[in-house]
C-alpha positions in Angstrom: 27.4 56.6 60.6 25.5 54.2 62.7 23.6 53.1 59.6 26.8 52.4 57.7 28.3 50.4 60.6 25.0 48.5 61.0 24.8 47.8 57.3 28.5 46.8 57.2 28.1 44.4 60.1 24.9 42.9 58.6 26.7 42.5 55.2 29.6 40.9 57.0 27.3 38.6 58.9 25.5 37.6 55.7 28.7 36.8 53.9 29.9 34.9 56.9 26.6 32.9 57.1 26.7 32.1 53.4 30.3 31.0 53.7 29.4 28.8 56.7 26.4 27.3 54.8 28.7 26.6 51.8 31.3 25.0 54.1 28.6 22.9 55.7 27.3 21.8 52.4 30.8 20.9 51.2 31.5 19.0 54.5 28.2 17.1 54.3 28.9 16.2 50.7 32.4 15.0 51.5 31.0 13.1 54.5 28.4 11.3 52.4 31.0 10.4 49.7 33.4 9.1 52.4 30.6 7.1 54.0 29.7 5.6 50.6 33.3 4.7 49.9 33.6 3.1 53.3 30.4 1.1 52.8 31.7 0.0 49.3 35.0 -1.1 50.7 33.3 -2.9 53.6 30.9 -4.7 51.3 33.7 -5.7 49.0 35.6 -7.2 51.9 32.5 -9.0 53.1 31.8 -10.3 49.6 35.3 -11.8 49.4 34.7 -13.5 52.8 31.3 -14.8 51.7 32.8 -16.1 48.4 35.6 -17.9 50.3 33.2 -19.3 52.8 30.8 -20.5 50.0 33.7 -22.2 48.2 34.8 -24.0 51.4 31.2 -25.1 52.1 31.0 -26.4 48.5 34.3 -28.3 48.9 33.2 -29.8 52.2 30.0 -31.0 50.5 32.0 -32.7 47.8 34.2 -34.4 50.4 31.1 -35.6 52.3 29.7 -37.0 49.1 32.9 -39.1 48.7 32.6 -40.2 52.3 29.0 -41.3 51.8 30.0 -43.2 48.7 32.8 -45.0 50.7 30.3 -45.9 53.4 27.9 -47.3 50.8 30.6 -49.4 49.4 31.4 -50.6 52.9 27.7 -51.5 53.4 27.6 -53.4 50.1 30.8 -55.3 50.9 29.5 -56.1 54.4 26.3 -57.5 52.9 28.3 -59.3 50.3 29.7 -61.5 53.1 26.2 -63.0 53.7 24.9 -63.0 50.1 26.1 -62.5 46.5 27.6 -59.1 45.8 25.1 -58.2 43.1 22.2 -58.8 45.5 23.9 -56.7 48.2 24.4 -53.8 45.8 20.8 -54.1 44.6 19.5 -54.0 48.2 21.6 -50.9 49.0 20.4 -49.2 45.7 16.8 -49.9 46.4 17.1 -48.5 50.0 18.7 -45.3 48.5 15.9 -45.0 46.0 13.3 -45.4 48.8 15.0 -42.6 50.8 15.2 -40.4 47.7 11.5 -41.0 47.0 10.4 -40.0 50.6 12.6 -36.9 50.4 11.1 -36.0 47.0 7.6 -36.3 48.3 8.3 -34.2 51.4 10.2 -31.6 49.3 7.3 -31.3 46.9 4.8 -30.8 49.7 7.0 -28.0 51.1 7.3 -26.3 47.7 3.5 -26.5 47.2 3.0 -24.9 50.6 5.3 -22.0 49.7 3.8 -21.2 46.3 2.9 -18.9 44.8 6.1 -17.0 45.5 4.5 -13.7 46.4 4.1 -12.3 49.9 0.3 -12.9 50.1 -0.3 -10.8 53.2 1.6 -7.9 51.8 -0.3 -8.1 48.5 -3.6 -8.1 50.4 -2.5 -5.1 52.5 -1.4 -3.2 49.4 -4.6 -4.0 47.7 -6.5 -2.7 50.7 -4.4 0.5 50.7 -5.1 1.0 47.0 -8.9 0.4 47.5 -8.9 2.9 50.4 -7.1 5.6 48.3 -9.5 5.0 45.4 -12.4 5.4 47.7 -11.0 8.6 49.2 -10.3 9.9 45.7 -14.0 9.4 44.7 -15.2 11.5 47.7 
């Protein structure tokens, strides 16, 4: 009889353990799905906020452009008090072209420093890792 009771309790324990493992698997699966849904919802909300912020930044850039244009007109009109208007506009235009040229040269230098657009140190490190693995494979 002791064997039957021992066998019975062991069988009950096994069924209970398998049920617990099944429940744990279900709960983990549900938890992962819920976490992914939460992450998706959070990223959607953040995406909306980023989109709105980017739109506002773009709009402010356009308004700044109009403000700069108005300032340039004011400079031309101010210079036109001392010289012909066409000459004042020409001087302002040449000054703007000079600023643009300096900015273009500086920008080109920065781009040349950043190219090629690969992470060079990482590429060297990966190449060293591959070489090491090939060397070990030959041994």
